[in-house]
C-alpha positions in Angstrom: -7.7 -43.2 9.7 -9.8 -40.4 11.2 -11.1 -42.7 13.9 -7.5 -43.7 14.8 -6.5 -40.0 14.9 -9.4 -39.2 17.2 -8.7 -42.2 19.4 -5.0 -41.1 19.7 -6.1 -37.6 20.7 -8.2 -38.9 23.4 -5.4 -41.2 24.6 -2.7 -38.4 24.6 -5.1 -36.0 26.3 -5.9 -38.6 29.0 -2.2 -39.3 29.5 -1.5 -35.6 29.8 -4.2 -35.2 32.4 -3.1 -38.2 34.4 0.7 -38.1 34.2 1.6 -34.7 32.8 2.2 -33.4 29.3 4.6 -35.1 27.1 5.8 -33.2 24.1 6.8 -36.2 22.1 3.2 -37.6 22.4 1.7 -34.4 21.2 4.3 -34.2 18.4 3.3 -37.7 17.3 -0.3 -36.8 17.4 0.2 -33.7 15.2 2.1 -35.8 12.7 -0.8 -38.4 12.7 -3.3 -35.6 12.2 -1.3 -34.2 9.3 -1.1 -37.6 7.7 -4.9 -38.0 8.1 -5.5 -34.6 6.5 -3.1 -35.4 3.6 -4.9 -38.7 2.9 -8.3 -37.0 3.1 -7.1 -34.3 0.7 -5.8 -36.9 -1.8 -9.0 -38.9 -1.6 -7.5 -42.0 -0.1 -9.8 -42.2 2.9 
């Protein structure tokens, strides 16, 4: 899950540099990050 979150961060950052920032992509990444943190805190990773 952490690897997916990191890969998504790289993808969103690359997209933002190439084509301009997209708020929905960043919102999606934040949600994914929060899910990853929640899973790590509950011991499911």
